[in-house]
N, CA, C and O atoms as a GROMACS GRO file, in nm:
protein
  536
    1MET      N    1   2.645   1.383   1.330
    1MET     CA    2   2.673   1.274   1.310
    1MET      C    3   2.593   1.171   1.225
    1MET      O    4   2.500   1.124   1.290
    2LYS      N    5   2.601   1.130   1.121
    2LYS     CA    6   2.522   1.040   1.032
    2LYS      C    7   2.524   0.885   1.096
    2LYS      O    8   2.625   0.817   1.119
    3ALA      N    9   2.386   0.849   1.117
    3ALA     CA   10   2.336   0.710   1.150
    3ALA      C   11   2.434   0.633   1.049
    3ALA      O   12   2.511   0.689   0.972
    4TYR      N   13   2.417   0.489   1.062
    4TYR     CA   14   2.491   0.413   0.957
    4TYR      C   15   2.379   0.389   0.793
    4TYR      O   16   2.408   0.362   0.677
    5ASN      N   17   2.262   0.411   0.857
    5ASN     CA   18   2.153   0.382   0.742
    5ASN      C   19   2.092   0.492   0.681
    5ASN      O   20   1.991   0.488   0.611
    6ASP      N   21   2.176   0.615   0.718
    6ASP     CA   22   2.085   0.740   0.678
    6ASP      C   23   2.112   0.778   0.538
    6ASP      O   24   2.037   0.870   0.505
    7ASP      N   25   2.189   0.743   0.447
    7ASP     CA   26   2.178   0.729   0.337
    7ASP      C   27   2.118   0.648   0.246
    7ASP      O   28   2.131   0.666   0.124
    8ARG      N   29   2.038   0.539   0.304
    8ARG     CA   30   1.969   0.416   0.261
    8ARG      C   31   1.860   0.453   0.268
    8ARG      O   32   1.823   0.492   0.379
    9PRO      N   33   1.748   0.456   0.134
    9PRO     CA   34   1.611   0.486   0.139
    9PRO      C   35   1.537   0.360   0.203
    9PRO      O   36   1.557   0.243   0.172
   10ALA      N   37   1.461   0.401   0.284
   10ALA     CA   38   1.398   0.284   0.370
   10ALA      C   39   1.210   0.294   0.356
   10ALA      O   40   1.148   0.398   0.335
   11PRO      N   41   1.166   0.196   0.370
   11PRO     CA   42   1.005   0.203   0.341
   11PRO      C   43   0.964   0.324   0.449
   11PRO      O   44   1.045   0.359   0.535
   12ARG      N   45   0.839   0.382   0.438
   12ARG     CA   46   0.796   0.438   0.547
   12ARG      C   47   0.640   0.386   0.568
   12ARG      O   48   0.554   0.371   0.482
   13GLY      N   49   0.632   0.363   0.714
   13GLY     CA   50   0.483   0.303   0.755
   13GLY      C   51   0.503   0.196   0.817
   13GLY      O   52   0.607   0.173   0.879
   14GLU      N   53   0.381   0.098   0.806
   14GLU     CA   54   0.381  -0.035   0.850
   14GLU      C   55   0.362  -0.132   0.729
   14GLU      O   56   0.289  -0.122   0.630
   15MET      N   57   0.429  -0.205   0.758
   15MET     CA   58   0.400  -0.332   0.662
   15MET      C   59   0.262  -0.396   0.704
   15MET      O   60   0.231  -0.448   0.811
   16MET      N   61   0.173  -0.374   0.570
   16MET     CA   62   0.061  -0.432   0.579
   16MET      C   63   0.004  -0.550   0.489
   16MET      O   64  -0.110  -0.596   0.498
   17LEU      N   65   0.096  -0.587   0.407
   17LEU     CA   66   0.099  -0.686   0.312
   17LEU      C   67   0.241  -0.732   0.242
   17LEU      O   68   0.323  -0.656   0.190
   18GLN      N   69   0.252  -0.870   0.253
   18GLN     CA   70   0.359  -0.892   0.168
   18GLN      C   71   0.314  -1.016   0.076
   18GLN      O   72   0.259  -1.113   0.129
   19VAL      N   73   0.337  -1.015  -0.055
   19VAL     CA   74   0.303  -1.105  -0.155
   19VAL      C   75   0.433  -1.126  -0.248
   19VAL      O   76   0.530  -1.050  -0.246
   20ILE      N   77   0.422  -1.234  -0.326
   20ILE     CA   78   0.509  -1.280  -0.446
   20ILE      C   79   0.430  -1.277  -0.541
   20ILE      O   80   0.335  -1.356  -0.535
   21PRO      N   81   0.442  -1.184  -0.666
   21PRO     CA   82   0.375  -1.238  -0.796
   21PRO      C   83   0.449  -1.346  -0.870
   21PRO      O   84   0.570  -1.371  -0.874
   22LEU      N   85   0.362  -1.393  -0.918
   22LEU     CA   86   0.349  -1.506  -1.015
   22LEU      C   87   0.382  -1.528  -1.160
   22LEU      O   88   0.403  -1.424  -1.224
   23PRO      N   89   0.390  -1.620  -1.214
   23PRO     CA   90   0.400  -1.601  -1.373
   23PRO      C   91   0.252  -1.565  -1.421
   23PRO      O   92   0.245  -1.475  -1.505
   24SER      N   93   0.147  -1.617  -1.384
   24SER     CA   94   0.010  -1.580  -1.419
   24SER      C   95  -0.001  -1.423  -1.384
   24SER      O   96  -0.100  -1.373  -1.436
   25ASP      N   97   0.071  -1.339  -1.313
   25ASP     CA   98   0.054  -1.213  -1.289
   25ASP      C   99   0.079  -1.103  -1.393
   25ASP      O  100   0.055  -0.982  -1.397
   26THR      N  101   0.132  -1.187  -1.472
   26THR     CA  102   0.213  -1.090  -1.606
   26THR      C  103   0.143  -1.107  -1.729
   26THR      O  104   0.067  -1.195  -1.769
   27ASN      N  105   0.191  -0.989  -1.783
   27ASN     CA  106   0.134  -0.983  -1.939
   27ASN      C  107   0.175  -1.072  -2.013
   27ASN      O  108   0.202  -1.185  -1.971
   28ALA      N  109   0.189  -1.029  -2.162
   28ALA     CA  110   0.236  -1.120  -2.289
   28ALA      C  111   0.400  -1.096  -2.290
   28ALA      O  112   0.477  -1.168  -2.354
   29ASN      N  113   0.430  -1.012  -2.228
   29ASN     CA  114   0.564  -0.976  -2.233
   29ASN      C  115   0.650  -1.024  -2.137
   29ASN      O  116   0.773  -1.029  -2.141
   30GLY      N  117   0.548  -1.072  -2.021
   30GLY     CA  118   0.646  -1.133  -1.892
   30GLY      C  119   0.649  -1.017  -1.762
   30GLY      O  120   0.705  -1.042  -1.655
   31ASP      N  121   0.591  -0.911  -1.784
   31ASP     CA  122   0.627  -0.793  -1.700
   31ASP      C  123   0.462  -0.799  -1.608
   31ASP      O  124   0.354  -0.795  -1.667
   32VAL      N  125   0.474  -0.807  -1.477
   32VAL     CA  126   0.357  -0.781  -1.378
   32VAL      C  127   0.267  -0.695  -1.408
   32VAL      O  128   0.308  -0.580  -1.394
   33PHE      N  129   0.177  -0.702  -1.438
   33PHE     CA  130   0.037  -0.622  -1.475
   33PHE      C  131   0.048  -0.512  -1.360
   33PHE      O  132   0.110  -0.536  -1.256
   34ALA      N  133  -0.022  -0.381  -1.384
   34ALA     CA  134   0.043  -0.246  -1.296
   34ALA      C  135  -0.103  -0.250  -1.208
   34ALA      O  136  -0.119  -0.194  -1.100
   35GLY      N  137  -0.221  -0.344  -1.292
   35GLY     CA  138  -0.330  -0.394  -1.211
   35GLY      C  139  -0.334  -0.461  -1.096
   35GLY      O  140  -0.404  -0.441  -0.997
   36TRP      N  141  -0.248  -0.548  -1.120
   36TRP     CA  142  -0.224  -0.643  -1.011
   36TRP      C  143  -0.176  -0.563  -0.888
   36TRP      O  144  -0.239  -0.564  -0.783
   37LEU      N  145  -0.038  -0.480  -0.909
   37LEU     CA  146   0.014  -0.406  -0.791
   37LEU      C  147  -0.091  -0.339  -0.745
   37LEU      O  148  -0.125  -0.360  -0.629
   38VAL      N  149  -0.184  -0.219  -0.846
   38VAL     CA  150  -0.246  -0.145  -0.744
   38VAL      C  151  -0.366  -0.233  -0.680
   38VAL      O  152  -0.417  -0.186  -0.577
   39LYS      N  153  -0.421  -0.367  -0.735
   39LYS     CA  154  -0.475  -0.434  -0.646
   39LYS      C  155  -0.416  -0.479  -0.498
   39LYS      O  156  -0.486  -0.460  -0.398
   40GLN      N  157  -0.304  -0.532  -0.490
   40GLN     CA  158  -0.233  -0.568  -0.371
   40GLN      C  159  -0.216  -0.437  -0.300
   40GLN      O  160  -0.204  -0.457  -0.179
   41MET      N  161  -0.212  -0.279  -0.340
   41MET     CA  162  -0.196  -0.180  -0.253
   41MET      C  163  -0.309  -0.132  -0.211
   41MET      O  164  -0.310  -0.049  -0.120
   42ASP      N  165  -0.432  -0.181  -0.275
   42ASP     CA  166  -0.552  -0.161  -0.214
   42ASP      C  167  -0.598  -0.236  -0.105
   42ASP      O  168  -0.662  -0.190  -0.011
   43ILE      N  169  -0.561  -0.356  -0.121
   43ILE     CA  170  -0.577  -0.466  -0.017
   43ILE      C  171  -0.493  -0.390   0.114
   43ILE      O  172  -0.555  -0.353   0.215
   44ALA      N  173  -0.366  -0.374   0.101
   44ALA     CA  174  -0.307  -0.328   0.208
   44ALA      C  175  -0.336  -0.219   0.277
   44ALA      O  176  -0.315  -0.202   0.397
   45ALA      N  177  -0.400  -0.124   0.180
   45ALA     CA  178  -0.442  -0.002   0.244
   45ALA      C  179  -0.619   0.017   0.318
   45ALA      O  180  -0.684   0.102   0.378
   46ALA      N  181  -0.633  -0.099   0.273
   46ALA     CA  182  -0.785  -0.131   0.310
   46ALA      C  183  -0.769  -0.198   0.428
   46ALA      O  184  -0.840  -0.162   0.522
   47THR      N  185  -0.710  -0.268   0.440
   47THR     CA  186  -0.685  -0.345   0.565
   47THR      C  187  -0.621  -0.242   0.708
   47THR      O  188  -0.637  -0.268   0.826
   48MET      N  189  -0.556  -0.136   0.658
   48MET     CA  190  -0.500  -0.048   0.768
   48MET      C  191  -0.645   0.049   0.784
   48MET      O  192  -0.686   0.086   0.895
   49ALA      N  193  -0.702   0.077   0.676
   49ALA     CA  194  -0.825   0.167   0.703
   49ALA      C  195  -0.931   0.107   0.783
   49ALA      O  196  -0.989   0.183   0.861
   50GLY      N  197  -0.968  -0.020   0.777
   50GLY     CA  198  -1.038  -0.147   0.837
   50GLY      C  199  -0.995  -0.121   1.003
   50GLY      O  200  -1.081  -0.113   1.091
   51ARG      N  201  -0.870  -0.110   1.027
   51ARG     CA  202  -0.819  -0.100   1.159
   51ARG      C  203  -0.847   0.012   1.223
   51ARG      O  204  -0.896   0.015   1.336
   52ILE      N  205  -0.814   0.131   1.142
   52ILE     CA  206  -0.851   0.253   1.184
   52ILE      C  207  -1.003   0.294   1.210
   52ILE      O  208  -1.035   0.372   1.300
   53SER      N  209  -1.080   0.245   1.135
   53SER     CA  210  -1.239   0.265   1.115
   53SER      C  211  -1.318   0.188   1.195
   53SER      O  212  -1.431   0.223   1.232
   54GLN      N  213  -1.243   0.041   1.234
   54GLN     CA  214  -1.288  -0.038   1.329
   54GLN      C  215  -1.417  -0.099   1.280
   54GLN      O  216  -1.518  -0.122   1.347
   55GLY      N  217  -1.393  -0.124   1.137
   55GLY     CA  218  -1.534  -0.191   1.060
   55GLY      C  219  -1.494  -0.163   0.915
   55GLY      O  220  -1.381  -0.140   0.872
   56ARG      N  221  -1.627  -0.171   0.838
   56ARG     CA  222  -1.633  -0.188   0.677
   56ARG      C  223  -1.593  -0.045   0.639
   56ARG      O  224  -1.629   0.043   0.718
   57ASN      N  225  -1.523  -0.009   0.528
   57ASN     CA  226  -1.476   0.085   0.470
   57ASN      C  227  -1.465   0.061   0.315
   57ASN      O  228  -1.448  -0.052   0.269
   58ALA      N  229  -1.477   0.191   0.224
   58ALA     CA  230  -1.475   0.184   0.092
   58ALA      C  231  -1.348   0.255   0.032
   58ALA      O  232  -1.300   0.356   0.083
   59THR      N  233  -1.302   0.200  -0.069
   59THR     CA  234  -1.211   0.332  -0.140
   59THR      C  235  -1.323   0.406  -0.237
   59THR      O  236  -1.422   0.361  -0.296
   60VAL      N  237  -1.262   0.546  -0.227
   60VAL     CA  238  -1.306   0.643  -0.297
   60VAL      C  239  -1.228   0.692  -0.407
   60VAL      O  240  -1.274   0.723  -0.517
   61ALA      N  241  -1.095   0.700  -0.367
   61ALA     CA  242  -0.990   0.750  -0.458
   61ALA      C  243  -0.844   0.705  -0.467
   61ALA      O  244  -0.798   0.642  -0.372
   62MET      N  245  -0.786   0.726  -0.549
   62MET     CA  246  -0.671   0.686  -0.575
   62MET      C  247  -0.578   0.798  -0.649
   62MET      O  248  -0.604   0.825  -0.766
   63ASP      N  249  -0.457   0.869  -0.577
   63ASP     CA  250  -0.424   0.966  -0.621
   63ASP      C  251  -0.242   0.964  -0.625
   63ASP      O  252  -0.165   0.910  -0.546
   64ARG      N  253  -0.217   1.036  -0.735
   64ARG     CA  254  -0.065   1.056  -0.744
   64ARG      C  255   0.023   0.930  -0.737
   64ARG      O  256   0.126   0.933  -0.670
   65MET      N  257  -0.021   0.804  -0.814
   65MET     CA  258   0.042   0.708  -0.833
   65MET      C  259   0.155   0.718  -0.924
   65MET      O  260   0.155   0.793  -1.022
   66GLU      N  261   0.272   0.627  -0.884
   66GLU     CA  262   0.384   0.674  -0.971
   66GLU      C  263   0.449   0.543  -0.976
   66GLU      O  264   0.478   0.492  -0.868
   67PHE      N  265   0.478   0.480  -1.086
   67PHE     CA  266   0.519   0.356  -1.099
   67PHE      C  267   0.686   0.378  -1.130
   67PHE      O  268   0.728   0.401  -1.243
   68LEU      N  269   0.762   0.367  -1.023
   68LEU     CA  270   0.918   0.376  -1.055
   68LEU      C  271   1.018   0.283  -1.101
   68LEU      O  272   1.126   0.320  -1.148
   69SER      N  273   0.981   0.148  -1.087
   69SER     CA  274   1.086   0.066  -1.151
   69SER      C  275   0.999  -0.057  -1.194
   69SER      O  276   0.888  -0.058  -1.140
   70PRO      N  277   1.021  -0.146  -1.269
   70PRO     CA  278   0.970  -0.267  -1.296
   70PRO      C  279   0.936  -0.365  -1.169
   70PRO      O  280   1.023  -0.358  -1.083
   71LEU      N  281   0.837  -0.448  -1.140
   71LEU     CA  282   0.806  -0.535  -1.052
   71LEU      C  283   0.870  -0.677  -1.134
   71LEU      O  284   0.836  -0.699  -1.251
   72ARG      N  285   0.947  -0.752  -1.074
   72ARG     CA  286   0.972  -0.903  -1.131
   72ARG      C  287   0.906  -1.001  -1.061
   72ARG      O  288   0.881  -1.005  -0.940
   73VAL      N  289   0.874  -1.096  -1.167
   73VAL     CA  290   0.829  -1.242  -1.081
   73VAL      C  291   0.894  -1.305  -0.993
   73VAL      O  292   1.006  -1.336  -1.031
   74GLY      N  293   0.865  -1.338  -0.878
   74GLY     CA  294   0.943  -1.423  -0.796
   74GLY      C  295   1.005  -1.323  -0.673
   74GLY      O  296   1.074  -1.358  -0.578
   75SER      N  297   0.954  -1.187  -0.708
   75SER     CA  298   1.019  -1.098  -0.578
   75SER      C  299   0.952  -1.113  -0.491
   75SER      O  300   0.847  -1.175  -0.509
   76GLN      N  301   0.991  -1.053  -0.337
   76GLN     CA  302   0.911  -1.031  -0.224
   76GLN      C  303   0.878  -0.885  -0.247
   76GLN      O  304   0.955  -0.790  -0.262
   77VAL      N  305   0.719  -0.889  -0.244
   77VAL     CA  306   0.681  -0.758  -0.265
   77VAL      C  307   0.621  -0.692  -0.145
   77VAL      O  308   0.504  -0.727  -0.132
   78GLY      N  309   0.663  -0.605  -0.048
   78GLY     CA  310   0.602  -0.541   0.055
   78GLY      C  311   0.527  -0.435   0.043
   78GLY      O  312   0.564  -0.354  -0.042
   79CYS      N  313   0.435  -0.410   0.101
   79CYS     CA  314   0.285  -0.284   0.074
   79CYS      C  315   0.309  -0.237   0.219
   79CYS      O  316   0.301  -0.315   0.314
   80TYR      N  317   0.345  -0.087   0.233
   80TYR     CA  318   0.387  -0.045   0.361
   80TYR      C  319   0.293   0.105   0.368
   80TYR      O  320   0.314   0.199   0.291
   81CYS      N  321   0.190   0.108   0.473
   81CYS     CA  322   0.110   0.179   0.465
   81CYS      C  323   0.124   0.314   0.577
   81CYS      O  324   0.199   0.294   0.673
   82GLU      N  325   0.069   0.424   0.569
   82GLU     CA  326   0.084   0.528   0.668
   82GLU      C  327  -0.032   0.624   0.640
   82GLU      O  328  -0.069   0.680   0.538
   83LEU      N  329  -0.079   0.622   0.777
   83LEU     CA  330  -0.215   0.731   0.771
   83LEU      C  331  -0.153   0.860   0.749
   83LEU      O  332  -0.066   0.897   0.826
   84VAL      N  333  -0.186   0.925   0.661
   84VAL     CA  334  -0.159   1.088   0.630
   84VAL      C  335  -0.270   1.172   0.658
   84VAL      O  336  -0.237   1.290   0.672
   85ASP      N  337  -0.387   1.151   0.669
   85ASP     CA  338  -0.466   1.219   0.746
   85ASP      C  339  -0.611   1.143   0.762
   85ASP      O  340  -0.635   1.035   0.708
   86ILE      N  341  -0.710   1.220   0.851
   86ILE     CA  342  -0.803   1.165   0.904
   86ILE      C  343  -0.914   1.278   0.919
   86ILE      O  344  -0.893   1.377   0.990
   87GLY      N  345  -1.034   1.260   0.848
   87GLY     CA  346  -1.144   1.357   0.861
   87GLY      C  347  -1.277   1.278   0.940
   87GLY      O  348  -1.264   1.161   0.975
   88ARG      N  349  -1.383   1.340   0.960
   88ARG     CA  350  -1.482   1.279   1.021
   88ARG      C  351  -1.513   1.144   0.974
   88ARG      O  352  -1.539   1.060   1.060
   89SER      N  353  -1.514   1.108   0.833
   89SER     CA  354  -1.543   0.962   0.782
   89SER      C  355  -1.458   0.907   0.704
   89SER      O  356  -1.471   0.794   0.657
   90SER      N  357  -1.346   1.000   0.680
   90SER     CA  358  -1.229   0.933   0.575
   90SER      C  359  -1.088   0.945   0.643
   90SER      O  360  -1.038   1.009   0.735
   91MET      N  361  -1.047   0.841   0.541
   91MET     CA  362  -0.902   0.824   0.575
   91MET      C  363  -0.817   0.834   0.443
   91MET      O  364  -0.852   0.772   0.342
   92LYS      N  365  -0.698   0.916   0.447
   92LYS     CA  366  -0.570   0.929   0.358
   92LYS      C  367  -0.473   0.824   0.396
   92LYS      O  368  -0.418   0.811   0.506
   93ILE      N  369  -0.461   0.755   0.295
   93ILE     CA  370  -0.339   0.647   0.336
   93ILE      C  371  -0.247   0.624   0.225
   93ILE      O  372  -0.285   0.580   0.117
   94GLN      N  373  -0.108   0.658   0.257
   94GLN     CA  374   0.028   0.668   0.186
   94GLN      C  375   0.076   0.547   0.180
   94GLN      O  376   0.129   0.495   0.278
   95VAL      N  377   0.060   0.465   0.025
   95VAL     CA  378   0.096   0.348   0.009
   95VAL      C  379   0.260   0.343  -0.045
   95VAL      O  380   0.289   0.404  -0.148
   96GLU      N  381   0.347   0.277   0.018
   96GLU     CA  382   0.461   0.242  -0.074
   96GLU      C  383   0.487   0.089  -0.121
   96GLU      O  384   0.450   0.001  -0.043
   97VAL      N  385   0.530   0.064  -0.206
   97VAL     CA  386   0.552  -0.077  -0.232
   97VAL      C  387   0.707  -0.104  -0.281
   97VAL      O  388   0.755  -0.064  -0.388
   98TRP      N  389   0.764  -0.169  -0.194
   98TRP     CA  390   0.908  -0.211  -0.204
   98TRP      C  391   0.919  -0.343  -0.226
   98TRP      O  392   0.834  -0.423  -0.187
   99THR      N  393   1.038  -0.381  -0.300
   99THR     CA  394   1.045  -0.517  -0.363
   99THR      C  395   1.185  -0.572  -0.321
   99THR      O  396   1.280  -0.493  -0.308
  100LEU      N  397   1.197  -0.692  -0.302
  100LEU     CA  398   1.331  -0.763  -0.282
  100LEU      C  399   1.357  -0.883  -0.389
  100LEU      O  400   1.318  -1.000  -0.376
  101ASP      N  401   1.432  -0.826  -0.498
  101ASP     CA  402   1.441  -0.939  -0.584
  101ASP      C  403   1.517  -1.043  -0.554
  101ASP      O  404   1.605  -1.046  -0.467
  102ARG      N  405   1.479  -1.142  -0.636
  102ARG     CA  406   1.534  -1.308  -0.561
  102ARG      C  407   1.676  -1.326  -0.538
  102ARG      O  408   1.716  -1.406  -0.453
  103ASN      N  409   1.778  -1.236  -0.633
  103ASN     CA  410   1.913  -1.253  -0.640
  103ASN      C  411   1.981  -1.099  -0.552
  103ASN      O  412   2.102  -1.078  -0.542
  104SER      N  413   1.916  -1.042  -0.517
  104SER     CA  414   1.927  -0.926  -0.442
  104SER      C  415   1.953  -0.900  -0.292
  104SER      O  416   1.901  -0.991  -0.227
  105LYS      N  417   2.007  -0.818  -0.223
  105LYS     CA  418   2.009  -0.806  -0.111
  105LYS      C  419   1.942  -0.671  -0.038
  105LYS      O  420   1.912  -0.654   0.081
  106THR      N  421   1.930  -0.589  -0.142
  106THR     CA  422   1.903  -0.455  -0.129
  106THR      C  423   1.772  -0.435  -0.185
  106THR      O  424   1.750  -0.446  -0.305
  107PRO      N  425   1.673  -0.401  -0.088
  107PRO     CA  426   1.516  -0.367  -0.140
  107PRO      C  427   1.529  -0.230  -0.229
  107PRO      O  428   1.609  -0.139  -0.206
  108ARG      N  429   1.448  -0.233  -0.319
  108ARG     CA  430   1.414  -0.100  -0.401
  108ARG      C  431   1.252  -0.080  -0.403
  108ARG      O  432   1.172  -0.172  -0.390
  109LYS      N  433   1.215   0.073  -0.424
  109LYS     CA  434   1.113   0.128  -0.417
  109LYS      C  435   1.052   0.091  -0.560
  109LYS      O  436   1.129   0.083  -0.655
  110VAL      N  437   0.919   0.068  -0.577
  110VAL     CA  438   0.851   0.009  -0.663
  110VAL      C  439   0.781   0.102  -0.760
  110VAL      O  440   0.793   0.126  -0.880
  111THR      N  441   0.681   0.158  -0.636
  111THR     CA  442   0.575   0.277  -0.665
  111THR      C  443   0.522   0.314  -0.514
  111THR      O  444   0.537   0.253  -0.408
  112GLU      N  445   0.459   0.428  -0.542
  112GLU     CA  446   0.381   0.452  -0.391
  112GLU      C  447   0.239   0.522  -0.464
  112GLU      O  448   0.229   0.542  -0.585
  113GLY      N  449   0.147   0.550  -0.376
  113GLY     CA  450   0.000   0.598  -0.418
  113GLY      C  451  -0.053   0.642  -0.285
  113GLY      O  452  -0.029   0.600  -0.172
  114LEU      N  453  -0.127   0.736  -0.326
  114LEU     CA  454  -0.231   0.784  -0.189
  114LEU      C  455  -0.359   0.729  -0.215
  114LEU      O  456  -0.414   0.734  -0.325
  115PHE      N  457  -0.406   0.677  -0.110
  115PHE     CA  458  -0.537   0.608  -0.133
  115PHE      C  459  -0.659   0.664  -0.022
  115PHE      O  460  -0.622   0.678   0.095
  116VAL      N  461  -0.779   0.689  -0.051
  116VAL     CA  462  -0.841   0.749   0.016
  116VAL      C  463  -0.975   0.650   0.058
  116VAL      O  464  -1.041   0.590  -0.027
  117TYR      N  465  -0.996   0.644   0.175
  117TYR     CA  466  -1.116   0.550   0.227
  117TYR      C  467  -1.207   0.631   0.273
  117TYR      O  468  -1.177   0.746   0.307
  118VAL      N  469  -1.347   0.580   0.283
  118VAL     CA  470  -1.448   0.644   0.396
  118VAL      C  471  -1.517   0.515   0.415
  118VAL      O  472  -1.552   0.437   0.326
  119ALA      N  473  -1.536   0.499   0.575
  119ALA     CA  474  -1.560   0.446   0.669
  119ALA      C  475  -1.752   0.454   0.637
  119ALA      O  476  -1.822   0.556   0.628
  120ILE      N  477  -1.800   0.291   0.624
  120ILE     CA  478  -1.922   0.248   0.611
  120ILE      C  479  -1.979   0.175   0.700
  120ILE      O  480  -1.917   0.091   0.765
  121ASP      N  481  -2.109   0.199   0.712
  121ASP     CA  482  -2.196   0.092   0.796
  121ASP      C  483  -2.228  -0.027   0.727
  121ASP      O  484  -2.192  -0.046   0.610
  122GLU      N  485  -2.305  -0.124   0.805
  122GLU     CA  486  -2.342  -0.269   0.723
  122GLU      C  487  -2.463  -0.220   0.595
  122GLU      O  488  -2.504  -0.308   0.519
  123HIS      N  489  -2.499  -0.117   0.586
  123HIS     CA  490  -2.572  -0.088   0.509
  123HIS      C  491  -2.538  -0.009   0.376
  123HIS      O  492  -2.611   0.032   0.285
  124GLY      N  493  -2.367   0.001   0.402
  124GLY     CA  494  -2.316   0.101   0.301
  124GLY      C  495  -2.328   0.238   0.299
  124GLY      O  496  -2.309   0.295   0.192
  125ARG      N  497  -2.356   0.301   0.399
  125ARG     CA  498  -2.385   0.418   0.438
  125ARG      C  499  -2.250   0.478   0.496
  125ARG      O  500  -2.169   0.413   0.563
  126ILE      N  501  -2.240   0.585   0.468
  126ILE     CA  502  -2.098   0.655   0.534
  126ILE      C  503  -2.144   0.677   0.673
  126ILE      O  504  -2.260   0.702   0.707
  127ARG      N  505  -2.029   0.662   0.757
  127ARG     CA  506  -2.039   0.671   0.897
  127ARG      C  507  -1.918   0.741   0.940
  127ARG      O  508  -1.822   0.767   0.867
  128GLU      N  509  -1.929   0.770   1.070
  128GLU     CA  510  -1.797   0.820   1.130
  128GLU      C  511  -1.696   0.732   1.155
  128GLU      O  512  -1.711   0.613   1.182
  129VAL      N  513  -1.590   0.794   1.146
  129VAL     CA  514  -1.439   0.702   1.232
  129VAL      C  515  -1.438   0.722   1.357
  129VAL      O  516  -1.420   0.836   1.400
  130PRO      N  517  -1.458   0.611   1.443
  130PRO     CA  518  -1.416   0.646   1.578
  130PRO      C  519  -1.296   0.747   1.635
  130PRO      O  520  -1.190   0.749   1.572
  131GLU      N  521  -1.307   0.809   1.720
  131GLU     CA  522  -1.187   0.854   1.765
  131GLU      C  523  -1.105   0.793   1.775
  131GLU      O  524  -1.131   0.677   1.804
  132GLN      N  525  -0.959   0.832   1.757
  132GLN     CA  526  -0.831   0.772   1.771
  132GLN      C  527  -0.763   0.800   1.870
  132GLN      O  528  -0.721   0.914   1.888
  133ASN      N  529  -0.735   0.672   1.975
  133ASN     CA  530  -0.628   0.706   2.075
  133ASN      C  531  -0.484   0.672   2.058
  133ASN      O  532  -0.439   0.560   2.033
  134HIS      N  533  -0.421   0.779   2.075
  134HIS     CA  534  -0.270   0.752   2.011
  134HIS      C  535  -0.178   0.743   2.132
  134HIS      O  536  -0.058   0.723   2.116
   0.00000   0.00000   0.00000
């Protein structure tokens, strides 16, 4: 038996950031810059990495980014993060971006990407990620 929402896609992970793009975040055509969206994704994933590493971290890679549909000015944008893998000093975090347009009741997925962070100390040197208690 299927649950009521089994056929509806939904965000995976924990919402780490919610923001609304403004007209100043667009290019000359009125479309939201991809770079603006990547910045929001990096902020969201870095927030999760900071919680996991219990301190400073640095972005070392972004992988497999796909832009699935346009992002509209004034939409609610949610960045959802999920820890995919954790190493001695690194963390891989999958980020999904979902938007709820102003005149819609149905959220839609805009993009996703894999972000990799490394834990660093106050001097910028790589350090171990503390053991995680699940």
